[in-house]
C-alpha positions as CSV (number, residue, x, y, z in Angstrom):
1,M,25.6,30.0,16.9
2,N,23.6,32.3,14.2
3,I,20.0,32.2,13.4
4,W,20.2,29.2,10.9
5,E,21.7,27.1,12.8
6,V,19.6,27.7,16.3
7,I,16.6,27.1,13.6
8,L,18.3,23.9,12.2
9,A,19.4,23.1,15.7
10,F,15.3,23.2,17.0
11,L,14.4,21.3,13.6
12,V,16.7,18.3,14.6
13,V,15.2,17.9,18.3
14,V,11.8,18.3,17.2
15,L,12.6,15.4,14.7
16,I,14.1,13.7,17.3
17,L,11.2,14.0,19.5
18,V,8.3,13.2,17.1
19,S,10.3,10.4,15.5
20,L,11.2,8.5,19.0
21,L,7.6,8.9,19.6
22,S,5.8,7.6,16.9
23,N,8.3,4.8,16.2
24,V,8.0,3.7,20.1
25,L,4.0,3.6,19.3
26,V,4.2,1.6,16.6
27,L,6.7,-1.0,18.3
28,I,3.7,-0.8,21.2
29,C,0.9,-1.9,18.6
30,F,3.3,-4.6,17.3
31,L,3.7,-6.3,20.7
32,Y,0.3,-5.7,21.8
33,S,-1.5,-7.0,18.7
34,A,-1.3,-10.7,17.9
35,D,-3.4,-9.9,14.6
36,I,-0.6,-7.6,13.6
37,R,2.4,-9.9,14.5
38,K,0.8,-12.3,12.5
39,Q,1.0,-10.8,9.3
40,V,3.8,-11.2,6.5
41,P,4.3,-7.3,6.2
42,G,4.6,-6.7,10.0
43,L,8.4,-8.0,10.1
44,F,8.9,-5.6,7.5
45,I,7.5,-2.7,9.3
46,L,9.5,-4.2,12.5
47,N,12.5,-4.0,10.5
48,L,11.6,-0.7,9.2
49,T,10.4,0.8,12.6
50,F,14.0,-0.5,14.4
51,S,16.2,0.9,12.0
52,N,14.2,4.3,12.4
53,L,14.4,4.0,16.3
54,L,18.2,3.4,15.9
55,M,18.7,6.5,13.4
56,T,16.8,8.3,16.0
57,V,18.5,7.6,18.9
58,L,22.4,7.1,17.7
59,N,22.7,9.3,14.6
60,M,20.3,12.4,14.8
61,P,21.7,13.7,18.2
62,L,25.2,13.5,17.0
63,T,24.2,15.2,13.7
64,L,22.6,18.2,16.6
65,T,26.3,18.4,18.2
66,G,27.6,18.6,15.3
67,I,25.8,21.5,14.3
68,I,26.0,23.0,17.4
69,Y,29.7,22.5,18.0
70,K,30.7,22.6,14.6
71,N,33.3,19.5,15.3
72,Q,33.0,15.7,15.2
73,P,31.3,14.1,18.4
74,G,34.0,11.6,19.8
75,G,37.2,10.0,18.8
76,D,37.9,9.3,14.9
77,Q,37.0,5.5,15.5
78,F,33.6,6.7,17.3
79,C,32.8,8.6,14.3
80,H,33.6,5.8,12.1
81,M,31.1,3.3,14.0
82,V,28.8,6.1,13.8
83,G,29.1,6.9,10.0
84,F,28.8,2.8,9.2
85,L,25.8,2.5,11.4
86,E,24.3,5.7,9.3
87,T,25.1,4.1,6.0
88,F,23.4,1.0,7.2
89,L,20.3,1.9,8.4
90,T,19.6,4.4,5.7
91,T,20.1,1.6,3.0
92,N,18.2,-0.8,5.3
93,S,15.0,1.6,5.6
94,M,15.5,2.2,1.9
95,L,15.1,-1.7,1.2
96,S,12.4,-2.1,3.8
97,M,10.3,0.3,1.9
98,A,11.0,-1.6,-1.4
99,A,10.1,-4.6,0.1
100,L,6.9,-3.5,1.5
101,S,5.9,-2.4,-1.7
102,I,6.6,-5.8,-3.4
103,D,4.5,-7.5,-0.8
104,R,1.9,-4.8,-1.6
105,W,2.3,-5.6,-5.1
106,I,1.8,-9.4,-4.9
107,A,-1.5,-9.0,-2.4
108,V,-3.0,-7.0,-4.8
109,V,-2.2,-8.2,-8.1
110,F,-1.8,-12.0,-7.3
111,P,-4.2,-12.4,-4.2
112,L,-5.3,-16.2,-4.9
113,S,-1.4,-17.1,-4.5
114,Y,-0.3,-14.6,-2.0
115,H,-0.2,-16.7,1.2
116,S,2.1,-19.3,-0.8
117,K,4.3,-16.8,-2.3
118,M,4.6,-14.7,0.8
119,R,5.1,-16.5,3.5
120,Y,7.2,-15.7,6.7
121,K,10.1,-18.0,5.4
122,D,9.8,-15.8,1.9
123,A,9.9,-12.2,4.3
124,A,12.9,-13.6,6.9
125,L,14.9,-14.6,3.2
126,I,14.1,-10.8,1.9
127,L,14.8,-9.9,5.0
128,S,18.2,-11.2,5.0
129,Y,19.3,-9.9,1.8
130,T,18.0,-6.3,2.7
131,W,21.0,-6.6,5.4
132,L,23.5,-8.2,3.6
133,H,22.8,-5.5,0.7
134,S,23.0,-2.7,3.7
135,V,26.0,-4.1,5.3
136,S,28.1,-4.3,2.2
137,F,28.5,-0.6,1.4
138,P,29.7,0.6,4.7
139,I,32.1,-2.7,5.2
140,V,33.7,-1.5,2.1
141,A,33.9,2.3,3.1
142,A,35.0,1.8,6.3
143,S,38.0,-1.0,5.0
144,L,38.8,2.1,3.1
145,S,38.8,4.6,5.4
146,W,36.1,6.7,3.7
147,V,33.9,7.3,6.6
148,G,34.3,10.6,9.0
149,F,33.1,13.7,9.9
150,H,31.4,15.6,6.8
151,H,31.3,19.4,7.8
152,L,28.7,20.2,5.0
153,Y,26.3,17.5,6.8
154,A,27.4,18.0,10.4
155,S,27.5,14.7,10.5
156,C,29.8,10.9,10.5
157,T,28.9,9.8,7.1
158,L,30.5,9.0,4.1
159,Y,33.6,11.3,3.8
160,N,36.9,11.2,1.6
161,N,39.8,14.0,2.0
162,R,42.9,12.3,0.2
163,S,42.7,13.7,-3.5
164,E,44.8,10.5,-4.8
165,E,41.6,8.3,-3.9
166,R,38.7,10.6,-5.1
167,T,38.0,8.7,-8.6
168,Q,37.3,5.7,-6.7
169,F,35.6,7.2,-4.0
170,V,33.7,9.0,-6.8
171,I,32.8,5.2,-8.2
172,F,31.7,3.8,-4.9
173,T,29.3,6.6,-4.0
174,G,27.6,6.6,-7.3
175,V,27.2,2.8,-7.1
176,F,25.8,3.1,-3.5
177,H,23.3,5.2,-4.5
178,I,22.3,3.7,-7.8
179,L,22.0,0.4,-5.6
180,S,20.1,1.9,-2.5
181,F,17.7,5.1,-3.8
182,L,17.8,4.3,-7.2
183,L,17.0,0.6,-7.0
184,S,14.4,1.2,-4.3
185,L,12.8,4.0,-6.3
186,V,12.2,2.1,-9.2
187,V,11.1,-0.8,-7.4
188,L,8.4,1.4,-5.6
189,C,7.4,3.0,-8.7
190,F,6.7,-0.4,-10.6
191,T,5.1,-2.1,-7.7
192,Y,2.6,0.5,-6.5
193,L,1.8,1.6,-10.3
194,K,1.0,-1.9,-11.0
195,V,-1.3,-1.7,-7.9
196,L,-2.8,1.5,-8.9
197,K,-3.6,-0.4,-12.2
198,V,-5.4,-3.3,-10.7
199,A,-7.1,-0.6,-8.0
200,R,-8.4,1.2,-10.8
201,F,-9.6,-1.6,-13.0
202,H,-11.7,-2.6,-9.7
203,C,-12.7,0.8,-9.4
204,K,-14.0,0.9,-12.9
205,R,-16.2,-2.6,-12.5
206,I,-17.5,-1.0,-9.2
207,D,-19.0,2.2,-10.8
208,V,-20.1,-0.1,-13.6
209,I,-22.4,-1.6,-11.0
210,T,-23.1,1.3,-9.3
211,M,-24.3,3.3,-12.1
212,Q,-26.7,0.4,-13.4
213,T,-27.9,-0.1,-10.0
214,L,-29.0,3.9,-9.8
215,V,-30.4,3.4,-13.5
216,L,-32.8,0.6,-12.0
217,L,-33.7,2.6,-9.0
218,V,-36.0,5.3,-10.4
219,D,-37.4,6.3,-7.2
220,I,-34.5,6.4,-5.1
221,H,-33.9,9.7,-3.5
222,P,-31.9,12.5,-5.0
223,S,-29.4,12.8,-1.4
224,V,-28.8,8.8,-1.8
225,R,-27.8,8.9,-5.5
226,E,-25.8,12.0,-4.8
227,R,-23.9,9.9,-1.8
228,C,-23.3,7.0,-4.2
229,L,-21.6,9.1,-6.6
230,E,-19.4,11.3,-3.6
231,E,-18.3,7.6,-2.7
232,Q,-17.7,6.6,-6.4
233,K,-15.1,9.6,-6.7
234,R,-13.8,9.4,-3.5
235,R,-12.9,6.1,-3.8
236,R,-11.1,6.5,-7.2
237,Q,-9.0,9.2,-5.4
238,R,-7.8,6.8,-2.6
239,A,-5.9,4.7,-4.5
240,T,-4.2,7.2,-5.9
241,K,-3.4,9.2,-3.1
242,K,-2.1,6.5,-1.0
243,I,0.4,5.5,-3.5
244,S,1.1,9.1,-4.5
245,T,2.0,9.5,-0.7
246,F,4.1,6.1,-0.6
247,I,6.3,7.4,-3.5
248,G,6.3,11.0,-2.8
249,T,7.2,10.8,0.6
250,F,10.2,8.6,-0.5
251,I,11.3,11.2,-3.1
252,L,10.7,14.3,-1.1
253,C,13.0,13.1,1.9
254,F,15.7,11.2,0.3
255,A,16.0,12.6,-3.4
256,P,17.7,16.3,-1.8
257,Y,20.1,14.4,0.2
258,V,21.0,12.0,-2.7
259,I,21.0,14.9,-5.3
260,T,23.5,17.0,-3.2
261,R,25.7,14.3,-2.5
262,V,26.1,13.8,-6.2
263,V,26.8,17.5,-6.9
264,E,29.1,17.8,-4.4
265,L,31.5,14.9,-5.7
266,S,31.4,17.1,-9.3
267,S,32.6,20.0,-7.2
268,V,31.5,22.3,-10.0
269,V,28.7,23.7,-8.0
270,P,29.3,24.9,-4.3
271,I,27.0,23.8,-1.8
272,N,26.1,25.8,1.0
273,S,26.5,24.4,4.5
274,H,22.9,25.3,5.4
275,W,21.8,23.2,2.5
276,G,23.9,20.2,3.6
277,V,22.2,20.2,7.3
278,I,18.9,20.8,5.6
279,S,19.2,17.9,3.1
280,K,20.4,15.9,5.9
281,C,17.2,16.9,8.2
282,L,14.8,15.8,5.0
283,A,16.7,12.4,5.0
284,Y,16.0,12.2,8.9
285,S,12.4,13.1,8.5
286,K,11.5,10.1,6.9
287,A,12.3,8.3,9.9
288,V,9.4,10.5,11.3
289,S,6.9,10.1,8.2
290,D,7.5,6.0,8.1
291,P,5.2,5.3,11.3
292,F,2.3,7.7,9.6
293,V,2.6,6.2,6.4
294,Y,3.1,2.6,6.8
295,S,1.4,2.1,10.1
296,L,-0.5,4.2,12.3
297,L,-2.8,5.8,10.3
298,R,-4.1,2.1,9.3
299,H,-7.3,1.0,10.6
300,Q,-5.6,-1.6,12.1
301,Y,-3.4,0.2,14.0
302,K,-6.1,2.5,15.0
303,K,-8.3,-0.4,16.6
304,T,-5.2,-1.7,18.7
305,W,-4.6,1.9,20.0
306,K,-8.3,2.0,20.7
307,D,-7.8,-1.0,22.7
308,I,-5.2,-0.2,24.7
309,I,-6.6,3.5,25.4
310,N,-9.7,1.6,26.6
311,K,-8.4,-1.2,28.5
312,I,-6.1,1.9,30.7
313,L,-8.8,3.8,31.2
314,K,-11.2,0.8,32.1
315,R,-8.5,-0.3,34.9
316,S,-8.3,3.2,35.9
317,S,-11.9,3.3,36.2
318,I,-12.1,0.1,38.1
319,N,-9.1,0.9,40.5
320,S,-10.7,5.0,41.1
321,S,-14.1,2.7,42.0
322,A,-12.3,0.6,44.3
323,L,-10.9,3.3,46.0
324,T,-14.0,5.4,46.0
325,S,-15.7,1.9,47.8
326,E,-12.6,1.5,50.2
327,S,-13.0,5.2,51.2
328,H,-16.8,4.9,51.8
329,N,-16.3,1.7,53.8
330,Q,-13.6,3.4,56.2
331,N,-16.0,6.3,56.7
332,I,-19.0,4.1,57.9
333,L,-16.4,2.3,60.2
334,Q,-15.3,5.5,61.5
335,T,-19.5,6.7,62.1
336,T,-20.3,3.3,63.8
337,E,-17.6,3.6,66.1
């Protein structure tokens, strides 16, 4: 192994550990908090979390094996199964993010009718569609034997080495990326930009009220006025930062891999094998960022973790005080004897 392969192997190990830990934390929060379970977006987050966990447990370690040994892990049938899962889980993750953006769009743009438009039944229907959509492409690829070990990405994924089927495979891969990556990106951009438009409108209304109040309160202390203006500025930036994070992480993680796959099919530009693995690692890094972007940094999840930690500390405190009391009683008995 050269230095680049050592670095890439280390990067995959870090991705596995962080992704496993963060997604398990999301799952614990979901199981612990009844409030999170009651919310409709919780179903989409649960689906996304399971996809990320399966990708972390099944696909990432095999990519690590591919980097180290430069060969496919296991036999052909095993590699086909792993490639099938990789295609399904990646598409399912993308569509889950699109579903979350649709949920936010309905909640912000149509707040009064949100509970009638987005019920558990509606969420289940959306999830059923994402699963059917996600599983259709790997089924077609597996039936045509277009799944195998790709040395460029050191992974079991979509792959065709038969020159007579090249045109069909190029068309299939193009349609696959259009109906997975591009479709999800269009939905994300449309919904979140609508959300941003509504958020900015509300910010402007609050800003007008704030400025009118500051004008009327002539005797207000300058420091209070300053704090109000700073909060006004932060409020304008908050929604933009969140939406930029949602769309930005999606593009940053998936776009390099998708573009590399498309360029690879053209056979015009030679692709460095190290870049192929790096683009694959970037796609894997979405499983690391998703728990933080969609869950762990939100107030409700932070509150849940504080409750869990406080409960653990309280229990350990009670146990230690009970042990101390028992030890003290034994000392007294020994002294009296």
